[in-house]
NUGU-639920 format. One record per residue: x, y, z of N, C-alpha, C, O, CB in turn; residue number from 0; chain. Coordinates in Angstrom, 2 decimals, decimal comma, always signed. Glycine has a CB too. Layout:
BEGIN
((X; Y; Z); (X; Y; Z); (X; Y; Z); (X; Y; Z); (X; Y; Z); NUM; 'A')
...
//
This chain:
BEGIN
((-68,54; +20,44; +51,10); (-69,86; +19,81; +50,58); (-71,24; +20,32; +51,35); (-72,40; +20,25; +50,94); (-69,73; +18,15; +50,77); 0; 'A')
((-70,72; +20,88; +52,62); (-72,03; +21,39; +53,46); (-72,18; +22,57; +52,91); (-73,33; +22,94; +53,16); (-71,95; +21,53; +55,09); 1; 'A')
((-71,44; +23,59; +52,09); (-71,67; +24,83; +51,60); (-72,71; +24,77; +50,59); (-73,59; +25,63; +50,49); (-70,50; +25,39; +51,12); 2; 'A')
((-72,59; +23,75; +49,86); (-73,36; +23,62; +48,79); (-74,76; +23,04; +49,51); (-75,85; +23,50; +49,15); (-72,61; +22,66; +47,63); 3; 'A')
((-74,69; +22,27; +50,29); (-76,14; +21,94; +50,74); (-77,01; +23,09; +51,69); (-78,24; +23,12; +51,77); (-76,01; +20,57; +51,61); 4; 'A')
((-76,13; +23,98; +52,34); (-76,26; +25,30; +52,78); (-77,38; +25,83; +51,87); (-78,58; +25,83; +52,15); (-74,90; +26,11; +52,71); 5; 'A')
((-76,82; +26,29; +50,73); (-77,17; +27,19; +50,01); (-78,34; +26,55; +49,19); (-79,21; +27,29; +48,76); (-76,04; +27,74; +49,30); 6; 'A')
((-78,39; +25,31; +48,96); (-79,43; +24,50; +48,38); (-80,90; +24,59; +49,67); (-82,08; +24,83; +49,41); (-78,64; +22,73; +48,10); 7; 'A')
((-80,41; +24,36; +50,76); (-81,50; +24,67; +51,83); (-82,04; +26,20; +51,93); (-83,22; +26,44; +52,19); (-80,89; +24,29; +53,25); 8; 'A')
((-81,24; +27,03; +51,75); (-81,65; +28,64; +51,74); (-82,20; +28,75; +50,52); (-83,21; +29,45; +50,59); (-80,43; +29,78; +51,91); 9; 'A')
((-81,94; +28,29; +49,25); (-82,41; +28,18; +48,14); (-84,25; +27,60; +48,27); (-85,17; +28,01; +47,57); (-81,30; +27,22; +47,39); 10; 'A')
((-84,31; +26,79; +49,14); (-85,79; +25,73; +49,48); (-86,59; +27,03; +50,38); (-87,74; +27,43; +50,14); (-85,40; +23,81; +50,81); 11; 'A')
((-85,78; +27,49; +51,30); (-86,55; +28,26; +52,19); (-86,89; +29,81; +51,27); (-87,84; +30,50; +51,64); (-85,58; +28,46; +53,73); 12; 'A')
((-86,33; +30,09; +50,48); (-86,62; +31,31; +49,82); (-87,98; +31,20; +48,81); (-88,75; +32,05; +48,37); (-85,29; +31,72; +48,99); 13; 'A')
((-87,88; +29,51; +48,65); (-89,12; +29,31; +47,43); (-90,18; +28,74; +48,44); (-91,35; +28,70; +48,06); (-88,74; +28,02; +45,91); 14; 'A')
((-89,95; +28,42; +49,37); (-90,97; +27,68; +50,30); (-91,14; +28,47; +51,90); (-90,92; +27,80; +52,91); (-90,35; +25,98; +50,50); 15; 'A')
((-91,47; +29,61; +51,98); (-91,19; +30,25; +53,14); (-92,23; +29,75; +54,39); (-92,26; +30,21; +55,53); (-91,27; +31,80; +52,81); 16; 'A')
((-92,87; +28,93; +53,95); (-93,74; +28,08; +54,88); (-93,21; +26,71; +55,71); (-93,82; +26,11; +56,59); (-94,84; +27,64; +54,01); 17; 'A')
((-91,85; +26,42; +55,14); (-91,16; +25,40; +55,68); (-90,16; +26,16; +56,91); (-89,69; +27,29; +56,85); (-90,35; +24,58; +54,42); 18; 'A')
((-90,00; +25,21; +57,96); (-89,22; +25,64; +58,87); (-87,73; +25,16; +58,33); (-87,58; +24,44; +57,34); (-89,70; +25,10; +60,28); 19; 'A')
((-86,42; +25,82; +59,33); (-85,14; +25,37; +58,69); (-84,80; +23,76; +58,67); (-84,26; +23,35; +57,64); (-84,00; +26,11; +59,44); 20; 'A')
((-85,04; +22,85; +59,68); (-84,88; +21,50; +59,65); (-85,69; +20,94; +58,56); (-85,23; +19,94; +58,00); (-85,21; +20,93; +60,92); 21; 'A')
((-86,85; +21,44; +58,15); (-87,44; +20,72; +57,10); (-86,85; +21,02; +55,89); (-86,62; +20,08; +55,12); (-88,78; +20,93; +57,01); 22; 'A')
((-86,55; +22,18; +55,58); (-85,68; +22,80; +54,32); (-84,33; +22,05; +54,18); (-83,91; +21,68; +53,09); (-85,33; +24,47; +54,55); 23; 'A')
((-83,67; +21,86; +55,36); (-82,36; +21,21; +55,45); (-82,50; +19,73; +54,95); (-81,74; +19,17; +54,16); (-81,82; +21,27; +56,95); 24; 'A')
((-83,58; +19,19; +55,55); (-83,88; +17,59; +54,95); (-84,14; +17,85; +53,63); (-83,24; +17,38; +52,94); (-85,23; +16,68; +55,60); 25; 'A')
((-85,01; +18,41; +52,97); (-85,38; +18,58; +51,57); (-84,02; +18,85; +50,81); (-84,03; +18,32; +49,70); (-86,47; +19,81; +51,38); 26; 'A')
((-82,98; +19,46; +51,07); (-82,04; +19,68; +50,55); (-80,82; +18,52; +50,71); (-79,63; +18,76; +50,49); (-81,83; +20,89; +50,96); 27; 'A')
((-81,24; +17,47; +51,04); (-80,62; +16,41; +51,42); (-79,62; +16,38; +52,57); (-78,64; +15,64; +52,41); (-80,10; +16,01; +50,40); 28; 'A')
((-79,70; +17,01; +53,62); (-78,91; +16,81; +54,77); (-79,48; +15,67; +55,45); (-80,69; +15,48; +55,36); (-78,84; +18,01; +55,66); 29; 'A')
((-78,67; +14,83; +56,17); (-79,27; +13,68; +56,89); (-80,22; +14,34; +58,23); (-80,37; +15,50; +58,61); (-77,92; +12,61; +57,43); 30; 'A')
((-80,73; +13,17; +58,70); (-81,69; +13,66; +60,05); (-80,76; +14,27; +61,07); (-81,04; +15,39; +61,51); (-82,54; +12,31; +60,88); 31; 'A')
((-79,40; +13,48; +61,58); (-78,71; +14,30; +62,61); (-78,26; +15,63; +62,10); (-78,58; +16,60; +62,78); (-77,51; +13,58; +63,17); 32; 'A')
((-77,44; +15,86; +60,81); (-77,36; +17,03; +60,44); (-78,46; +18,12; +60,36); (-78,09; +19,26; +60,64); (-76,90; +16,85; +59,47); 33; 'A')
((-79,78; +17,93; +60,02); (-80,67; +18,77; +60,33); (-81,16; +19,30; +61,79); (-81,93; +20,22; +62,07); (-81,53; +18,29; +59,76); 34; 'A')
((-80,53; +18,50; +62,52); (-80,79; +18,92; +63,95); (-79,39; +19,56; +64,65); (-79,34; +19,94; +65,82); (-81,34; +17,53; +64,83); 35; 'A')
((-78,30; +19,60; +63,73); (-77,25; +20,14; +64,10); (-77,22; +21,57; +64,47); (-77,41; +22,27; +63,48); (-76,47; +19,89; +63,23); 36; 'A')
((-77,05; +22,28; +65,62); (-77,37; +24,01; +65,86); (-76,63; +24,48; +65,08); (-77,21; +25,18; +64,26); (-77,10; +24,78; +67,24); 37; 'A')
((-75,25; +24,38; +64,93); (-74,28; +25,04; +64,05); (-74,62; +25,20; +62,55); (-74,52; +26,24; +61,90); (-73,04; +24,30; +64,14); 38; 'A')
((-75,04; +23,97; +62,13); (-75,54; +23,93; +60,73); (-76,97; +24,90; +60,51); (-77,03; +25,86; +59,73); (-75,86; +22,29; +60,38); 39; 'A')
((-77,95; +24,45; +61,29); (-78,97; +25,29; +61,44); (-78,82; +26,63; +61,32); (-79,50; +27,26; +60,50); (-79,44; +25,09; +62,46); 40; 'A')
((-77,81; +27,29; +62,23); (-77,65; +28,54; +62,40); (-77,07; +28,89; +61,24); (-77,45; +30,02; +60,94); (-76,99; +28,90; +63,51); 41; 'A')
((-76,24; +28,41; +60,36); (-75,62; +28,83; +59,11); (-76,75; +29,18; +58,21); (-76,86; +30,30; +57,69); (-74,69; +27,71; +58,48); 42; 'A')
((-77,67; +28,09; +58,02); (-78,70; +28,29; +57,02); (-79,32; +29,51; +57,28); (-79,50; +30,32; +56,38); (-79,70; +27,22; +56,96); 43; 'A')
((-79,78; +29,78; +58,79); (-80,76; +30,91; +59,13); (-80,15; +31,95; +58,84); (-80,87; +32,85; +58,39); (-81,26; +31,03; +60,48); 44; 'A')
((-78,75; +32,22; +58,96); (-77,87; +33,40; +58,62); (-78,00; +33,85; +57,21); (-78,37; +34,96; +56,83); (-76,42; +33,09; +58,86); 45; 'A')
((-77,63; +32,78; +56,48); (-77,59; +33,20; +54,94); (-78,99; +33,34; +54,58); (-79,19; +34,15; +53,67); (-76,84; +32,09; +53,91); 46; 'A')
((-79,94; +32,80; +55,04); (-81,28; +32,88; +54,57); (-81,75; +34,40; +55,13); (-82,51; +34,93; +54,32); (-82,23; +31,54; +55,18); 47; 'A')
((-81,47; +35,20; +56,28); (-81,68; +36,18; +56,48); (-80,89; +37,43; +55,51); (-81,35; +38,52; +55,18); (-81,53; +36,08; +57,72); 48; 'A')
((-79,72; +36,91; +55,23); (-78,65; +37,94; +54,77); (-79,45; +37,90; +53,09); (-79,53; +38,95; +52,46); (-76,59; +37,29; +54,96); 49; 'A')
((-79,96; +36,70; +52,57); (-80,84; +36,97; +51,19); (-81,76; +37,41; +51,18); (-82,19; +37,94; +50,16); (-81,21; +36,15; +50,49); 50; 'A')
((-82,45; +37,37; +52,35); (-83,93; +38,02; +52,56); (-83,45; +39,74; +52,30); (-83,84; +40,53; +51,45); (-84,72; +37,62; +54,47); 51; 'A')
((-82,70; +39,86; +53,14); (-82,36; +41,38; +53,41); (-81,75; +41,97; +52,05); (-81,91; +43,14; +51,72); (-81,22; +41,56; +54,72); 52; 'A')
((-81,10; +41,14; +51,38); (-80,57; +42,08; +50,01); (-81,80; +41,88; +48,97); (-81,93; +42,72; +48,07); (-78,87; +41,42; +49,19); 53; 'A')
((-82,59; +40,91; +49,05); (-83,93; +40,79; +48,08); (-84,56; +42,22; +48,42); (-84,75; +43,09; +47,58); (-85,12; +39,34; +48,51); 54; 'A')
((-84,85; +42,31; +49,76); (-85,67; +43,60; +50,04); (-85,02; +44,89; +49,61); (-85,69; +45,74; +49,03); (-85,95; +43,73; +51,55); 55; 'A')
((-83,59; +45,10; +49,90); (-82,96; +46,30; +49,25); (-83,17; +46,55; +47,84); (-83,25; +47,68; +47,35); (-81,60; +46,24; +49,40); 56; 'A')
((-83,27; +45,43; +47,21); (-83,13; +45,42; +45,70); (-84,50; +45,90; +45,22); (-84,63; +46,70; +44,29); (-82,74; +43,91; +45,06); 57; 'A')
((-85,66; +45,32; +46,00); (-86,93; +45,79; +45,73); (-87,48; +46,94; +46,39); (-88,62; +47,40; +46,24); (-87,71; +44,87; +45,94); 58; 'A')
((-86,58; +47,34; +47,10); (-87,13; +48,69; +47,84); (-87,34; +49,99; +46,81); (-86,71; +50,05; +45,75); (-85,97; +49,17; +49,06); 59; 'A')
((-88,32; +51,07; +47,24); (-88,30; +52,07; +46,11); (-87,27; +52,99; +46,31); (-86,83; +53,27; +47,42); (-89,58; +52,84; +45,95); 60; 'A')
((-86,82; +53,52; +45,13); (-85,88; +54,49; +44,89); (-85,81; +55,61; +46,00); (-86,89; +55,96; +46,47); (-86,16; +55,04; +43,59); 61; 'A')
((-84,59; +56,25; +46,50); (-84,64; +57,20; +47,45); (-85,04; +58,50; +46,70); (-85,00; +58,60; +45,47); (-83,32; +57,29; +48,21); 62; 'A')
((-85,41; +59,44; +47,51); (-85,80; +60,78; +47,14); (-84,66; +61,75; +47,15); (-84,00; +61,78; +48,19); (-86,85; +61,26; +48,04); 63; 'A')
((-84,34; +62,45; +46,28); (-83,41; +63,44; +46,30); (-83,76; +64,91; +46,60); (-84,74; +65,30; +45,97); (-82,86; +63,37; +45,14); 64; 'A')
((-83,31; +65,66; +47,25); (-83,74; +67,11; +47,49); (-83,04; +68,18; +46,56); (-81,82; +68,31; +46,40); (-83,42; +67,50; +48,99); 65; 'A')
((-83,99; +68,87; +46,00); (-83,14; +69,89; +44,91); (-83,60; +71,23; +45,51); (-84,76; +71,61; +45,36); (-83,62; +69,76; +43,05); 66; 'A')
((-82,64; +71,96; +46,20); (-83,20; +73,15; +46,53); (-82,61; +74,57; +45,44); (-81,44; +74,92; +45,34); (-82,81; +73,30; +48,19); 67; 'A')
((-83,57; +75,06; +44,87); (-83,34; +76,18; +43,90); (-83,55; +77,39; +44,60); (-83,30; +78,32; +43,83); (-84,25; +76,13; +42,67); 68; 'A')
((-83,90; +77,79; +45,72); (-83,39; +78,87; +46,45); (-83,35; +78,37; +48,02); (-83,44; +77,19; +48,36); (-84,33; +80,21; +46,20); 69; 'A')
((-83,18; +79,53; +48,95); (-83,04; +79,31; +50,19); (-84,44; +79,06; +50,76); (-84,57; +78,16; +51,59); (-82,31; +80,39; +50,79); 70; 'A')
((-85,46; +79,76; +50,37); (-86,77; +79,71; +50,75); (-87,37; +78,64; +50,39); (-88,24; +78,25; +51,17); (-87,43; +80,66; +50,36); 71; 'A')
((-87,14; +77,90; +49,25); (-88,19; +76,91; +48,85); (-87,33; +75,58; +48,25); (-86,40; +75,72; +47,46); (-89,30; +77,63; +47,64); 72; 'A')
((-87,74; +74,41; +48,69); (-87,12; +73,09; +48,30); (-88,27; +72,32; +47,98); (-89,35; +72,38; +48,56); (-86,23; +72,38; +49,40); 73; 'A')
((-87,86; +71,37; +46,74); (-88,79; +70,21; +46,19); (-88,31; +68,91; +46,36); (-87,15; +68,56; +46,11); (-89,05; +70,31; +44,74); 74; 'A')
((-89,29; +68,10; +46,86); (-88,86; +66,79; +47,10); (-89,19; +66,09; +45,79); (-90,39; +66,08; +45,53); (-89,52; +66,14; +48,37); 75; 'A')
((-88,32; +65,47; +44,85); (-88,41; +64,90; +43,75); (-87,86; +63,20; +43,82); (-86,81; +62,86; +44,37); (-87,64; +65,85; +42,82); 76; 'A')
((-88,69; +62,38; +43,23); (-88,03; +61,11; +43,19); (-87,19; +60,77; +42,00); (-87,34; +61,19; +40,85); (-88,99; +60,13; +43,32); 77; 'A')
((-86,40; +60,05; +42,38); (-85,30; +59,96; +41,49); (-85,64; +59,31; +40,11); (-85,06; +59,45; +39,03); (-84,22; +59,20; +42,17); 78; 'A')
((-86,93; +58,44; +40,48); (-87,28; +57,47; +39,35); (-88,60; +58,08; +39,00); (-89,08; +58,85; +39,82); (-87,36; +55,80; +39,77); 79; 'A')
((-89,29; +57,82; +37,84); (-90,61; +58,51; +37,20); (-91,60; +57,95; +38,03); (-91,65; +56,78; +38,41); (-90,95; +58,19; +35,56); 80; 'A')
((-92,55; +59,07; +38,35); (-93,60; +58,42; +39,21); (-94,73; +59,47; +39,34); (-94,41; +60,63; +39,11); (-93,02; +57,98; +40,70); 81; 'A')
((-96,25; +59,12; +39,74); (-96,92; +60,16; +39,64); (-96,93; +61,17; +40,90); (-96,30; +60,76; +41,88); (-98,10; +59,71; +39,29); 82; 'A')
((-97,40; +62,13; +40,98); (-97,14; +63,38; +41,89); (-98,25; +62,75; +43,09); (-99,22; +62,02; +42,88); (-97,60; +65,21; +41,05); 83; 'A')
((-97,82; +63,23; +44,24); (-98,51; +62,45; +45,45); (-99,98; +63,03; +45,65); (-100,19; +64,21; +45,39); (-97,62; +62,65; +46,92); 84; 'A')
((-100,68; +62,45; +45,97); (-102,11; +62,96; +46,20); (-102,34; +63,20; +47,53); (-101,60; +62,80; +48,44); (-103,17; +62,04; +45,75); 85; 'A')
((-103,47; +63,92; +47,70); (-103,74; +64,79; +49,04); (-104,67; +63,71; +49,70); (-105,68; +63,30; +49,13); (-104,57; +66,48; +48,81); 86; 'A')
((-104,22; +63,23; +51,11); (-104,91; +62,19; +52,00); (-105,54; +62,88; +52,74); (-104,92; +63,76; +53,33); (-104,16; +61,26; +52,78); 87; 'A')
((-106,99; +62,75; +52,98); (-107,77; +63,41; +54,09); (-107,95; +62,28; +55,19); (-108,42; +61,17; +54,96); (-109,27; +64,00; +53,56); 88; 'A')
((-107,51; +62,73; +56,40); (-107,28; +61,86; +57,67); (-108,65; +62,13; +58,26); (-109,20; +63,22; +58,07); (-105,91; +62,31; +58,74); 89; 'A')
((-109,24; +61,14; +58,99); (-110,64; +61,50; +59,88); (-110,11; +61,98; +61,07); (-109,04; +61,61; +61,56); (-111,71; +60,19; +60,26); 90; 'A')
((-110,97; +62,94; +61,59); (-110,59; +63,51; +63,03); (-110,26; +62,54; +64,20); (-110,82; +61,45; +64,28); (-111,76; +64,34; +63,53); 91; 'A')
((-109,43; +62,92; +65,02); (-109,20; +62,14; +65,91); (-110,22; +61,81; +67,06); (-110,99; +62,76; +67,25); (-108,18; +62,56; +66,30); 92; 'A')
((-110,44; +60,82; +67,82); (-111,47; +60,59; +68,54); (-111,13; +61,18; +69,83); (-110,06; +60,86; +70,34); (-111,83; +59,22; +68,55); 93; 'A')
((-111,85; +61,93; +70,36); (-111,51; +62,42; +71,73); (-111,27; +61,33; +72,82); (-112,02; +60,35; +72,85); (-112,62; +63,31; +72,19); 94; 'A')
((-109,99; +61,51; +73,97); (-110,05; +60,32; +74,49); (-110,97; +60,42; +75,70); (-111,35; +61,48; +76,21); (-108,72; +59,83; +74,78); 95; 'A')
((-111,28; +59,24; +76,08); (-112,43; +58,99; +77,20); (-111,95; +59,40; +78,15); (-110,77; +59,10; +78,32); (-112,93; +57,68; +77,53); 96; 'A')
((-112,50; +60,11; +79,01); (-111,93; +60,31; +80,56); (-112,51; +59,38; +81,50); (-113,73; +59,50; +81,54); (-112,24; +61,77; +81,18); 97; 'A')
((-112,05; +58,48; +82,28); (-112,64; +57,80; +83,47); (-112,81; +58,36; +84,71); (-112,09; +59,29; +85,07); (-112,00; +56,81; +83,74); 98; 'A')
((-113,76; +57,86; +85,48); (-114,02; +58,64; +86,64); (-112,90; +57,94; +87,71); (-112,59; +56,76; +87,56); (-115,74; +58,53; +87,13); 99; 'A')
((-112,40; +58,63; +88,62); (-111,74; +58,00; +89,68); (-112,81; +57,33; +90,44); (-114,04; +57,34; +90,34); (-110,91; +58,96; +90,53); 100; 'A')
((-111,74; +56,58; +91,43); (-112,61; +55,55; +92,49); (-113,42; +56,42; +93,22); (-114,61; +56,12; +93,29); (-111,69; +54,61; +93,63); 101; 'A')
((-113,02; +57,48; +93,81); (-113,57; +58,41; +94,48); (-114,86; +58,92; +93,94); (-115,85; +59,04; +94,65); (-112,71; +59,34; +94,60); 102; 'A')
((-114,82; +59,24; +92,53); (-115,91; +60,13; +91,78); (-116,99; +58,76; +91,68); (-118,18; +58,96; +91,91); (-115,30; +60,96; +89,97); 103; 'A')
((-116,52; +57,43; +91,35); (-117,36; +56,44; +91,20); (-118,18; +56,21; +92,42); (-119,39; +56,00; +92,35); (-116,66; +55,33; +90,83); 104; 'A')
((-117,48; +56,26; +93,59); (-118,28; +55,92; +94,93); (-119,13; +56,91; +95,28); (-120,15; +56,60; +95,91); (-117,42; +55,68; +96,13); 105; 'A')
((-118,89; +58,31; +94,95); (-119,83; +59,50; +95,14); (-120,87; +59,19; +94,37); (-121,93; +59,22; +95,00); (-119,31; +60,88; +94,78); 106; 'A')
((-120,97; +58,87; +93,10); (-121,85; +58,81; +92,26); (-122,80; +57,28; +92,77); (-124,00; +57,24; +92,52); (-121,06; +58,88; +90,76); 107; 'A')
((-122,31; +56,44; +93,29); (-123,24; +55,20; +93,69); (-123,93; +55,66; +94,78); (-125,12; +55,44; +94,99); (-122,49; +53,82; +94,08); 108; 'A')
((-122,91; +56,53; +95,73); (-123,77; +57,23; +97,01); (-124,88; +58,06; +96,70); (-125,88; +58,05; +97,42); (-122,91; +58,16; +97,85); 109; 'A')
((-124,79; +58,69; +95,82); (-126,00; +59,92; +95,56); (-126,95; +59,13; +94,96); (-128,12; +59,37; +95,22); (-125,63; +61,32; +94,49); 110; 'A')
((-126,59; +57,90; +93,95); (-127,73; +57,18; +93,18); (-128,83; +56,25; +94,47); (-130,01; +55,91; +94,44); (-126,82; +55,93; +91,89); 111; 'A')
((-127,78; +56,11; +95,47); (-128,54; +55,24; +96,54); (-129,49; +56,11; +97,15); (-130,63; +55,72; +97,41); (-127,60; +54,60; +97,68); 112; 'A')
((-129,04; +57,37; +97,42); (-129,81; +58,27; +98,23); (-131,11; +59,00; +97,77); (-132,05; +59,51; +98,39); (-128,95; +59,23; +98,58); 113; 'A')
((-130,75; +58,83; +96,18); (-131,84; +59,39; +95,27); (-133,12; +58,43; +95,31); (-134,26; +58,85; +95,13); (-131,28; +59,54; +93,72); 114; 'A')
((-132,79; +57,10; +95,55); (-133,78; +55,95; +95,54); (-134,66; +56,26; +96,62); (-135,88; +56,40; +96,48); (-133,14; +54,50; +95,72); 115; 'A')
((-133,96; +56,37; +97,82); (-134,58; +56,33; +99,23); (-135,41; +57,43; +99,27); (-136,06; +57,69; +100,28); (-133,57; +56,38; +100,44); 116; 'A')
//
């Protein structure tokens, strides 16, 4: 009987991801005490994670296969039909700003004070 309720709670979590586990369990007709039972909550969580991972694997893009026609050249081709990759132009990296050391900062302050006087 708990297995059917656990399945129902997982189904509710999959359709309503904004619910937390106890809320989904109560929506699946678990009693109030059952929804706070750590072991039952863990079962629901584990099954929910398992279903999410299998859904992600099913919706992931097809893997690439490498066909080597000769020793010097190899081409990557997707196993499913898709368009050719487009060239992407990335912006130049911003040079890293170098900070002054404590000694350099103190010398600058000292020089500034001397130039004012």
